[in-house]
N, CA, C and O atoms as a GROMACS GRO file, in nm:
protein
  352
    1UNK      N    1  11.167  -9.078  16.012
    1UNK     CA    2  11.246  -8.976  16.079
    1UNK      C    3  11.393  -8.997  16.046
    1UNK      O    4  11.444  -9.108  16.062
    2UNK      N    5  11.458  -8.895  16.001
    2UNK     CA    6  11.598  -8.903  15.963
    2UNK      C    7  11.688  -8.900  16.086
    2UNK      O    8  11.650  -8.852  16.192
    3UNK      N    9  11.807  -8.951  16.068
    3UNK     CA   10  11.908  -8.947  16.172
    3UNK      C   11  11.947  -8.804  16.200
    3UNK      O   12  11.964  -8.724  16.107
    4UNK      N   13  11.961  -8.772  16.325
    4UNK     CA   14  12.002  -8.637  16.363
    4UNK      C   15  12.125  -8.648  16.451
    4UNK      O   16  12.121  -8.711  16.557
    5UNK      N   17  12.235  -8.588  16.409
    5UNK     CA   18  12.357  -8.588  16.488
    5UNK      C   19  12.341  -8.490  16.603
    5UNK      O   20  12.294  -8.378  16.584
    6UNK      N   21  12.379  -8.535  16.721
    6UNK     CA   22  12.370  -8.446  16.836
    6UNK      C   23  12.508  -8.431  16.900
    6UNK      O   24  12.590  -8.523  16.896
    7UNK      N   25  12.531  -8.317  16.956
    7UNK     CA   26  12.658  -8.289  17.023
    7UNK      C   27  12.644  -8.328  17.169
    7UNK      O   28  12.550  -8.286  17.236
    8UNK      N   29  12.740  -8.409  17.218
    8UNK     CA   30  12.731  -8.456  17.356
    8UNK      C   31  12.835  -8.391  17.446
    8UNK      O   32  12.846  -8.428  17.563
    9UNK      N   33  12.908  -8.299  17.395
    9UNK     CA   34  13.009  -8.230  17.475
    9UNK      C   35  13.048  -8.101  17.407
    9UNK      O   36  12.991  -8.061  17.306
   10UNK      N   37  13.146  -8.036  17.465
   10UNK     CA   38  13.192  -7.911  17.407
   10UNK      C   39  13.274  -7.941  17.281
   10UNK      O   40  13.358  -8.031  17.279
   11UNK      N   41  13.246  -7.865  17.179
   11UNK     CA   42  13.317  -7.880  17.053
   11UNK      C   43  13.392  -7.752  17.021
   11UNK      O   44  13.350  -7.642  17.056
   12UNK      N   45  13.504  -7.771  16.952
   12UNK     CA   46  13.574  -7.654  16.902
   12UNK      C   47  13.493  -7.600  16.784
   12UNK      O   48  13.407  -7.671  16.731
   13UNK      N   49  13.519  -7.479  16.742
   13UNK     CA   50  13.448  -7.428  16.625
   13UNK      C   51  13.470  -7.517  16.502
   13UNK      O   52  13.378  -7.534  16.421
   14UNK      N   53  13.588  -7.573  16.487
   14UNK     CA   54  13.617  -7.662  16.373
   14UNK      C   55  13.535  -7.790  16.383
   14UNK      O   56  13.481  -7.837  16.283
   15UNK      N   57  13.526  -7.847  16.502
   15UNK     CA   58  13.446  -7.968  16.522
   15UNK      C   59  13.298  -7.942  16.499
   15UNK      O   60  13.228  -8.025  16.441
   16UNK      N   61  13.251  -7.827  16.543
   16UNK     CA   62  13.110  -7.791  16.523
   16UNK      C   63  13.080  -7.778  16.373
   16UNK      O   64  12.976  -7.824  16.326
   17UNK      N   65  13.171  -7.716  16.298
   17UNK     CA   66  13.153  -7.702  16.154
   17UNK      C   67  13.154  -7.839  16.086
   17UNK      O   68  13.074  -7.865  15.996
   18UNK      N   69  13.244  -7.927  16.128
   18UNK     CA   70  13.251  -8.062  16.071
   18UNK      C   71  13.121  -8.137  16.099
   18UNK      O   72  13.069  -8.206  16.011
   19UNK      N   73  13.068  -8.122  16.218
   19UNK     CA   74  12.941  -8.185  16.253
   19UNK      C   75  12.828  -8.132  16.165
   19UNK      O   76  12.743  -8.209  16.119
   20UNK      N   77  12.827  -8.003  16.141
   20UNK     CA   78  12.726  -7.942  16.055
   20UNK      C   79  12.738  -7.996  15.912
   20UNK      O   80  12.637  -8.025  15.848
   21UNK      N   81  12.861  -8.009  15.862
   21UNK     CA   82  12.883  -8.062  15.728
   21UNK      C   83  12.839  -8.208  15.718
   21UNK      O   84  12.778  -8.248  15.619
   22UNK      N   85  12.872  -8.288  15.820
   22UNK     CA   86  12.831  -8.428  15.820
   22UNK      C   87  12.679  -8.441  15.820
   22UNK      O   88  12.625  -8.525  15.749
   23UNK      N   89  12.611  -8.358  15.897
   23UNK     CA   90  12.465  -8.362  15.900
   23UNK      C   91  12.408  -8.323  15.764
   23UNK      O   92  12.311  -8.383  15.718
   24UNK      N   93  12.466  -8.222  15.700
   24UNK     CA   94  12.419  -8.180  15.568
   24UNK      C   95  12.438  -8.292  15.466
   24UNK      O   96  12.351  -8.313  15.381
   25UNK      N   97  12.550  -8.365  15.473
   25UNK     CA   98  12.573  -8.477  15.381
   25UNK      C   99  12.471  -8.587  15.405
   25UNK      O  100  12.418  -8.644  15.310
   26UNK      N  101  12.444  -8.619  15.532
   26UNK     CA  102  12.346  -8.723  15.562
   26UNK      C  103  12.207  -8.682  15.515
   26UNK      O  104  12.135  -8.764  15.457
   27UNK      N  105  12.170  -8.558  15.538
   27UNK     CA  106  12.039  -8.510  15.493
   27UNK      C  107  12.028  -8.518  15.341
   27UNK      O  108  11.922  -8.553  15.288
   28UNK      N  109  12.137  -8.487  15.271
   28UNK     CA  110  12.139  -8.495  15.125
   28UNK      C  111  12.119  -8.640  15.082
   28UNK      O  112  12.045  -8.667  14.988
   29UNK      N  113  12.187  -8.734  15.151
   29UNK     CA  114  12.171  -8.876  15.119
   29UNK      C  115  12.027  -8.920  15.136
   29UNK      O  116  11.972  -8.988  15.049
   30UNK      N  117  11.964  -8.883  15.246
   30UNK     CA  118  11.824  -8.920  15.270
   30UNK      C  119  11.736  -8.869  15.156
   30UNK      O  120  11.647  -8.940  15.109
   31UNK      N  121  11.761  -8.748  15.113
   31UNK     CA  122  11.680  -8.687  15.006
   31UNK      C  123  11.701  -8.756  14.871
   31UNK      O  124  11.608  -8.760  14.790
   32UNK      N  125  11.821  -8.808  14.844
   32UNK     CA  126  11.854  -8.865  14.714
   32UNK      C  127  11.873  -9.016  14.714
   32UNK      O  128  11.915  -9.072  14.612
   33UNK      N  129  11.842  -9.084  14.823
   33UNK     CA  130  11.871  -9.228  14.836
   33UNK      C  131  11.804  -9.311  14.726
   33UNK      O  132  11.869  -9.396  14.666
   34UNK      N  133  11.679  -9.288  14.699
   34UNK     CA  134  11.608  -9.368  14.599
   34UNK      C  135  11.671  -9.351  14.461
   34UNK      O  136  11.691  -9.449  14.389
   35UNK      N  137  11.700  -9.230  14.424
   35UNK     CA  138  11.763  -9.200  14.295
   35UNK      C  139  11.900  -9.269  14.285
   35UNK      O  140  11.932  -9.328  14.181
   36UNK      N  141  11.980  -9.263  14.391
   36UNK     CA  142  12.113  -9.326  14.392
   36UNK      C  143  12.099  -9.477  14.377
   36UNK      O  144  12.171  -9.538  14.298
   37UNK      N  145  12.007  -9.538  14.452
   37UNK     CA  146  11.985  -9.682  14.445
   37UNK      C  147  11.944  -9.726  14.305
   37UNK      O  148  11.990  -9.830  14.256
   38UNK      N  149  11.859  -9.649  14.240
   38UNK     CA  150  11.813  -9.684  14.106
   38UNK      C  151  11.922  -9.668  14.001
   38UNK      O  152  11.929  -9.748  13.907
   39UNK      N  153  12.006  -9.567  14.015
   39UNK     CA  154  12.107  -9.538  13.913
   39UNK      C  155  12.238  -9.614  13.932
   39UNK      O  156  12.315  -9.629  13.837
   40UNK      N  157  12.264  -9.664  14.054
   40UNK     CA  158  12.395  -9.725  14.082
   40UNK      C  159  12.383  -9.857  14.158
   40UNK      O  160  12.446  -9.872  14.262
   41UNK      N  161  12.304  -9.953  14.108
   41UNK     CA  162  12.291 -10.080  14.180
   41UNK      C  163  12.424 -10.155  14.183
   41UNK      O  164  12.498 -10.157  14.084
   42UNK      N  165  12.454 -10.217  14.297
   42UNK     CA  166  12.576 -10.295  14.310
   42UNK      C  167  12.702 -10.212  14.325
   42UNK      O  168  12.812 -10.265  14.312
   43UNK      N  169  12.689 -10.084  14.353
   43UNK     CA  170  12.804  -9.994  14.364
   43UNK      C  171  12.817  -9.939  14.505
   43UNK      O  172  12.721  -9.934  14.582
   44UNK      N  173  12.938  -9.897  14.536
   44UNK     CA  174  12.964  -9.821  14.658
   44UNK      C  175  12.958  -9.674  14.622
   44UNK      O  176  12.994  -9.635  14.511
   45UNK      N  177  12.914  -9.593  14.716
   45UNK     CA  178  12.915  -9.450  14.689
   45UNK      C  179  12.958  -9.375  14.814
   45UNK      O  180  12.930  -9.416  14.926
   46UNK      N  181  13.025  -9.265  14.789
   46UNK     CA  182  13.072  -9.178  14.896
   46UNK      C  183  13.010  -9.040  14.876
   46UNK      O  184  12.987  -8.997  14.763
   47UNK      N  185  12.983  -8.974  14.987
   47UNK     CA  186  12.926  -8.840  14.980
   47UNK      C  187  13.011  -8.747  15.064
   47UNK      O  188  13.039  -8.773  15.181
   48UNK      N  189  13.051  -8.636  15.003
   48UNK     CA  190  13.123  -8.530  15.072
   48UNK      C  191  13.073  -8.398  15.013
   48UNK      O  192  13.064  -8.383  14.891
   49UNK      N  193  13.040  -8.305  15.100
   49UNK     CA  194  12.988  -8.174  15.057
   49UNK      C  195  12.872  -8.189  14.960
   49UNK      O  196  12.860  -8.115  14.862
   50UNK      N  197  12.787  -8.287  14.989
   50UNK     CA  198  12.667  -8.314  14.911
   50UNK      C  199  12.700  -8.345  14.765
   50UNK      O  200  12.623  -8.313  14.674
   51UNK      N  201  12.816  -8.407  14.745
   51UNK     CA  202  12.860  -8.450  14.613
   51UNK      C  203  12.879  -8.601  14.616
   51UNK      O  204  12.932  -8.656  14.712
   52UNK      N  205  12.834  -8.669  14.510
   52UNK     CA  206  12.836  -8.814  14.502
   52UNK      C  207  12.958  -8.864  14.426
   52UNK      O  208  12.992  -8.812  14.320
   53UNK      N  209  13.025  -8.966  14.483
   53UNK     CA  210  13.139  -9.033  14.420
   53UNK      C  211  13.108  -9.181  14.419
   53UNK      O  212  13.085  -9.240  14.525
   54UNK      N  213  13.106  -9.244  14.301
   54UNK     CA  214  13.064  -9.384  14.287
   54UNK      C  215  13.184  -9.469  14.249
   54UNK      O  216  13.268  -9.428  14.169
   55UNK      N  217  13.192  -9.590  14.309
   55UNK     CA  218  13.298  -9.683  14.276
   55UNK      C  219  13.251  -9.826  14.284
   55UNK      O  220  13.146  -9.855  14.342
   56UNK      N  221  13.329  -9.917  14.225
   56UNK     CA  222  13.298 -10.060  14.230
   56UNK      C  223  13.333 -10.119  14.366
   56UNK      O  224  13.278 -10.223  14.405
   57UNK      N  225  13.425 -10.056  14.438
   57UNK     CA  226  13.465 -10.102  14.570
   57UNK      C  227  13.456  -9.988  14.670
   57UNK      O  228  13.448  -9.870  14.633
   58UNK      N  229  13.457 -10.025  14.797
   58UNK     CA  230  13.458  -9.925  14.904
   58UNK      C  231  13.578  -9.833  14.887
   58UNK      O  232  13.566  -9.711  14.895
   59UNK      N  233  13.694  -9.895  14.863
   59UNK     CA  234  13.818  -9.818  14.850
   59UNK      C  235  13.815  -9.722  14.733
   59UNK      O  236  13.866  -9.610  14.743
   60UNK      N  237  13.756  -9.764  14.622
   60UNK     CA  238  13.749  -9.676  14.505
   60UNK      C  239  13.660  -9.554  14.532
   60UNK      O  240  13.697  -9.441  14.500
   61UNK      N  241  13.544  -9.577  14.592
   61UNK     CA  242  13.455  -9.465  14.624
   61UNK      C  243  13.523  -9.370  14.723
   61UNK      O  244  13.516  -9.248  14.708
   62UNK      N  245  13.588  -9.428  14.824
   62UNK     CA  246  13.656  -9.346  14.923
   62UNK      C  247  13.770  -9.266  14.860
   62UNK      O  248  13.786  -9.147  14.889
   63UNK      N  249  13.849  -9.330  14.774
   63UNK     CA  250  13.962  -9.262  14.710
   63UNK      C  251  13.916  -9.147  14.622
   63UNK      O  252  13.979  -9.041  14.621
   64UNK      N  253  13.808  -9.166  14.549
   64UNK     CA  254  13.755  -9.058  14.464
   64UNK      C  255  13.714  -8.938  14.549
   64UNK      O  256  13.744  -8.824  14.515
   65UNK      N  257  13.646  -8.965  14.660
   65UNK     CA  258  13.603  -8.855  14.747
   65UNK      C  259  13.722  -8.788  14.814
   65UNK      O  260  13.728  -8.665  14.821
   66UNK      N  261  13.816  -8.869  14.863
   66UNK     CA  262  13.933  -8.814  14.933
   66UNK      C  263  14.025  -8.737  14.839
   66UNK      O  264  14.094  -8.644  14.882
   67UNK      N  265  14.028  -8.774  14.710
   67UNK     CA  266  14.114  -8.701  14.617
   67UNK      C  267  14.065  -8.558  14.598
   67UNK      O  268  14.145  -8.468  14.574
   68UNK      N  269  13.936  -8.537  14.607
   68UNK     CA  270  13.882  -8.402  14.593
   68UNK      C  271  13.872  -8.330  14.727
   68UNK      O  272  13.891  -8.208  14.734
   69UNK      N  273  13.841  -8.404  14.833
   69UNK     CA  274  13.824  -8.346  14.967
   69UNK      C  275  13.912  -8.422  15.068
   69UNK      O  276  13.860  -8.499  15.148
   70UNK      N  277  14.043  -8.402  15.064
   70UNK     CA  278  14.133  -8.481  15.149
   70UNK      C  279  14.114  -8.460  15.299
   70UNK      O  280  14.151  -8.546  15.378
   71UNK      N  281  14.058  -8.348  15.339
   71UNK     CA  282  14.041  -8.320  15.482
   71UNK      C  283  13.907  -8.367  15.538
   71UNK      O  284  13.878  -8.343  15.655
   72UNK      N  285  13.827  -8.433  15.456
   72UNK     CA  286  13.695  -8.479  15.501
   72UNK      C  287  13.689  -8.631  15.499
   72UNK      O  288  13.750  -8.696  15.413
   73UNK      N  289  13.616  -8.686  15.593
   73UNK     CA  290  13.587  -8.830  15.594
   73UNK      C  291  13.452  -8.848  15.526
   73UNK      O  292  13.350  -8.801  15.577
   74UNK      N  293  13.450  -8.917  15.412
   74UNK     CA  294  13.324  -8.930  15.339
   74UNK      C  295  13.227  -9.025  15.408
   74UNK      O  296  13.268  -9.116  15.481
   75UNK      N  297  13.100  -9.003  15.384
   75UNK     CA  298  12.995  -9.095  15.422
   75UNK      C  299  12.991  -9.198  15.309
   75UNK      O  300  12.968  -9.162  15.194
   76UNK      N  301  13.013  -9.326  15.341
   76UNK     CA  302  13.021  -9.429  15.237
   76UNK      C  303  12.915  -9.535  15.262
   76UNK      O  304  12.899  -9.583  15.374
   77UNK      N  305  12.844  -9.571  15.156
   77UNK     CA  306  12.737  -9.671  15.163
   77UNK      C  307  12.747  -9.762  15.041
   77UNK      O  308  12.822  -9.736  14.947
   78UNK      N  309  12.671  -9.870  15.046
   78UNK     CA  310  12.664  -9.967  14.936
   78UNK      C  311  12.520  -9.977  14.888
   78UNK      O  312  12.427  -9.977  14.969
   79UNK      N  313  12.502  -9.985  14.758
   79UNK     CA  314  12.369 -10.003  14.700
   79UNK      C  315  12.356 -10.148  14.654
   79UNK      O  316  12.426 -10.189  14.562
   80UNK      N  317  12.268 -10.226  14.715
   80UNK     CA  318  12.253 -10.366  14.673
   80UNK      C  319  12.195 -10.377  14.532
   80UNK      O  320  12.130 -10.285  14.482
   81UNK      N  321  12.220 -10.492  14.469
   81UNK     CA  322  12.168 -10.515  14.334
   81UNK      C  323  12.016 -10.517  14.332
   81UNK      O  324  11.955 -10.460  14.242
   82UNK      N  325  11.956 -10.582  14.429
   82UNK     CA  326  11.810 -10.589  14.434
   82UNK      C  327  11.763 -10.552  14.574
   82UNK      O  328  11.836 -10.566  14.672
   83UNK      N  329  11.642 -10.505  14.579
   83UNK     CA  330  11.583 -10.476  14.709
   83UNK      C  331  11.530 -10.606  14.768
   83UNK      O  332  11.477 -10.691  14.697
   84UNK      N  333  11.546 -10.619  14.898
   84UNK     CA  334  11.496 -10.737  14.967
   84UNK      C  335  11.380 -10.696  15.056
   84UNK      O  336  11.382 -10.590  15.119
   85UNK      N  337  11.280 -10.781  15.060
   85UNK     CA  338  11.164 -10.756  15.142
   85UNK      C  339  11.160 -10.864  15.249
   85UNK      O  340  11.165 -10.983  15.217
   86UNK      N  341  11.152 -10.825  15.373
   86UNK     CA  342  11.142 -10.919  15.484
   86UNK      C  343  10.998 -10.925  15.528
   86UNK      O  344  10.939 -10.824  15.567
   87UNK      N  345  10.941 -11.043  15.522
   87UNK     CA  346  10.802 -11.061  15.565
   87UNK      C  347  10.806 -11.136  15.696
   87UNK      O  348  10.864 -11.244  15.706
   88UNK      N  349  10.742 -11.078  15.796
   88UNK     CA  350  10.741 -11.140  15.929
   88UNK      C  351  10.602 -11.191  15.960
   88UNK      O  352  10.579 -11.247  16.067
   0.00000   0.00000   0.00000
């Protein structure tokens, strides 16, 4: 089950639109996570408007996204070099 953003109070129309955009970006990440992990191991990536920005550091990925979309806060994640399996 994917993460679902919920509104806990009254939002302005601008806040409601931002929430909708953030949810769309997260849904896009869920849909493309495996592909991103395979193509960009050891990298940071930012997502804004369902567009991927990849960098060697958190700051680089954020800067790339912010340079194109300065009014948005990107969703930023890290792709580990290898997958880890936890056996309990």
